[in-house]
Steps between C-alpha positions, in 0.01 A plus 500: 500500500541844663552595867611788718824503701485319831606664830870421551492481886862618532635231264540561128265301280719287281234319295131424454374144488203443268308176544191356335263205529239388250159342559653154451752555780807551279740766634789712377720791609757747380729748672550850367724793607413712800464799268236322287136601518373278219562158350359282227417134558490287184411140424163509675203293375215680331167444665654410838456721811818621670557675835816715525677640804817705554726530810797726571837341595777658707796366702261384774284296265173520309223723622123427491362452148233716342259303279293617203159374401504191275534562126451275198733548201335470161558562131299498180415153370739310278410437134239228444662174393464288189298745290348306210320656203301314233323682217205414276388758250481835680475341847779401741480280810750570776596294807766543769592394852459704818815701581669565834294779657789622721292586802196644329159346440381439144236742377486419129706445187543773238501357148593713200560438127619723219213688341223407749389637835651342811276294726502359854442138600523315830590155359824377341358510144340748265358530147585804285289574193502756221865458401619616159573225250854499364631712787767443764329506840678519839301355788584613854376379838571661840374416852346790690538461876400688813738567790384468861499880522259523209744595226446351153808359334547408132713191451766412246382413150495169318487551121468295184489616137302320230455576128140437397452344156358722227152424365531378144247369248645346185356334192678286241416227246372194680405147396409410141167361616199656331146386439438350157278789385802737489771511234773283650823629348531816709254416777653485845383565852633798689746418777434733797715547810404702810778572748511716810123533528307479822507140631194275493302757303258463210562700182317516168757470220369648173671477160501792253596554139533796266269301273166679572302182427674293771289405799579280799342517850824397669578254777478520878827403672614472866854578610685269733640587844792678330279713272589282194297342222588359157264357240423456128168624363336722236540334158618753242594482133491869393843520335628854468298636794629607840359326806526565874316415822378691801439390861190628674359469847145361529360855503652570158800707610799443269805443720754393235553506123741259330753549227377500138611237249457488123322172426692290251827685552670199652 
């Protein structure tokens, strides 16, 4: 608070008495030196209207008080609570609880993540896509509020860091379970593992060999909700040849190539 000196009326002003009342009827006061022209009142509630007045005091008593227009203290919003992040493939789902708005009104939430553009939402949840597999991603949520005077305030941040699993496609020797028309001694199925792929997504898994005569149309496989799939397929007996598999999307785009193994080198 600030004020000008009161008229002394032939008696030295010894103090100023500052009083306040909020919109709920609670009151308070403090006394400052007669030389003071300002004071700071702390401990007020954000979002609550207060009326302040100041009166001069001399040896006769307190003079008439001068009142200021009502004001409402406010601050930027606190950090959202309970930020939770779950990931699946390159997508993350976030949820949080509404923070203390500290006298402002909620406009939106600002959601950001490492490596992707920030976005705004008006609910306490968001989905972030396009994350990089195998990377460490920090997710941040802030409440954006508006003060009664129209100012926009950016609240404190709630943050969580997650490491996204890498996308891997591996092949190894699988079960010794071949059709009778193939030589049985070195005939095994290929054991294929997909990890860190997009969840609930269909892929065409195709086997390959450096034996130019090898042909196999492959097998369609669907990942689970964690982007995982594991299976045995593709009977092979070509000892001395390298084999590997690729994963393709339905349009034929190769999204992953596995390791190569020398068949028979067990």
